[in-house]
N, C-alpha and C positions, 0 to 999 in steps of 0.2 A: 592853755596855749596848745598843748599836745593834742587834746581832744578836738580843738578847732582845726588843727592841721590835718588830722586823720579824716575829719568830716569833709574838709576841702578836697583832699586827695580822692575820697570816695566819690564826691560830686564830679571831679575831673574824669574819673574812670567812666562814669555814666555818660558824660558828654562825649568822650572819645569813642565810646562804644556805639553811639547813635550814628547810623550811616548818613553820610552827606557827600557833597561834591568833592571835598578834600580827600575823603576815604577812597572814593572811586578813582581820583587822579593818582593817588599814591600807589594803589594796587596796579593801576594801568601802567605807570612808569616802572614799577618793580618787575613787570613782565619782561622788560627789555634788559634791565640790569639792576643789581643791588645798589650800585652807585647812583644811578638815576633815581631810584626809589628813595634812597636815603637823603639825597640832596633836595628832592621834592618835599620830604618831611621837614628838613631844616628851613626851607623857604616858607612852608605853611606855618611853622611854629614861630618864625620871625614875625609873621603877620599877627599871630596870636599875641605875642609880647607887645607889639606896637599898639594894637587895639587896647590892650590892658593898660599901657602907659597913658594912652589918650583918654581912656575912661578915668584913670586916676586923677588927671588934670581937669576932668569935668568937660572936656571938649566934645565928647560923644553926645552930650546933652543937646548939642546943636542939631544933631541929626533927628532927634526926637521932636525938637521944636520947629525945625524947618522942613516942611514937606518937599520943597524944591531940592534941598541938598540931599535928602534921603532918596528921592526919585532919581536924581542924577547918578548917585552911586549905584542904585539898583539897576538902572539901565546899562551902565558900564559893566556891572557884574553879569547881567544876562548875556551881553554880547560876548564876554570872555568865556562863559560856559558854553554858549552855542558854538563859538569858534573851536574850542577844545573838542566838543562833541563831534563836529563835522570832520576835524582832523583825524580823530580816532576812527570814525566810520570809513574814511578814505584809506586809512592805514590798514583796516581790516580787509579791504578789497585787494590790497597789494601783498597780503600774506601768501607765500607760496610754500610748498613742501617738497622735500626730496623724496627719493624712493622709500626711505624709512618712515616718512610721515613727519619728520622734524622740520619745523618752520625755518625758512631761510631768513637771515637778518636783513630783509629789504623793506620792513615796515618800521620807519623811524619812530622814536618816542616823540612826545610833544616838544621836548627840548633835545637838540642834537648834542649839546655840550653840557658840562657840569653846571655852568652858569645858567644855561637855558632851563635846566631842570629845577634849579633853585628858584629862578625867576617865575616859573610856572606856578610853583607852590605858593610863593609870596603873592603873586598877582591874584590868584584865585581867592586867597583869604582876604586881601585888602579890598577886593571888589565886591565883598559881601557886606552890605550895611547891617544885616541882621547880626553878624558877628560882633560888630561894634556896639550895637544896642544891647546885645546879650552881655557883653563884658561889663557894660555900665551897670546892669542890674544884678550881675552875678558876683563880682568881686567884693562890693561893699558888705555883702551878707557875712563875710568871713573876717572882717576887721574886728579884732577883740575890742571890747569897751575900754576906752582910755588910751588906746594905741594911736600914734600919729597916722592919720588916714592916708596921706600921700605916699610916704615911703612903704607903708604896709601893703598898699594896693600894688605898688610897683614890684615889691618882693613876691607877692602872690602871683602876679602876672608872670614873673620869671619862673617860679615853681611850676605853674600851670604849663608853660611852654616846655620846660625840661622834662616834666612828667610825660607829656604827649610825645616828645621825641622818643622816649623809651617805649611807650605804648605802640606807636605806629612803626617803630623800628622792628617790633615783633611781626608786623604785617610784611615788612620788607624781607625779613629773615625767612618767614614761612613761604612766601612766594619763591624765594631763592631755593629753598629746600625742595619745592615741588617743581623745579625747573624742568626735570625730565618729562613730566606729564604735561605741564603747561606749554612746553615748547613744541608739542605736536601741532602740526599745521591746523587741523580741524578745531582743536581745543583753543588754540591761540586766536584763530579767526573769530570763534564764537565769543570769547572773552572780550575781544576788541569791539565786537558788535554790541554786546551788552553794555560795556563801559561807555561807548560813544552814544548809544541810545539814552542811557541814564543821564549823562551830562547834557545832552541836547534837550531832554524833557525838563530837567531842572532849570536850564536856561530859559526855556519858554515859560515855565511856571513863574520864575522870578520876574520876567518881563511883564507878565499879566497880573502879578500880585500887587494889589493896590495897598 
């Protein structure tokens, strides 16, 4: 059981370390405040847990069986990514600096409130059908032989979400520690541009992905 858990946590580390839209959004939100970044992490991991529970009940199999359902979620996900990307690029244009080069706080995060930051992370995760299909193929591999599948997969989904809260929390902490550098208008503007461009391209790719 311990070896299975360690293998599962190792796999979770590799998954979290793989760059994706959630990583981009978390870093982008963390540029504004640690609170916004951490609440975005909580929203994203709520989505991870929900997809894990859905996979445990076998409902995710509907996405793999129904092209229409998969495409519907894919298009919604693409729209979400494109909207976030455009918002970020527009925010980059609004970044101003004072005489010291420190960015003024006139470029809002995707979410203006705590709930909006949480919702942004949750929506981005739930609008990704690949996350659902991945959970369905990933979690069953770590169910020990003879263990009850449903409660074990739900428990694994919870461990996965909690582990990633800690992992992405390090991103939020690091961005906060680098605040003095990242708050410079030129650096802030470039990071916003890169984040927005990546989110926009990921959205277009998802829309075109058959």
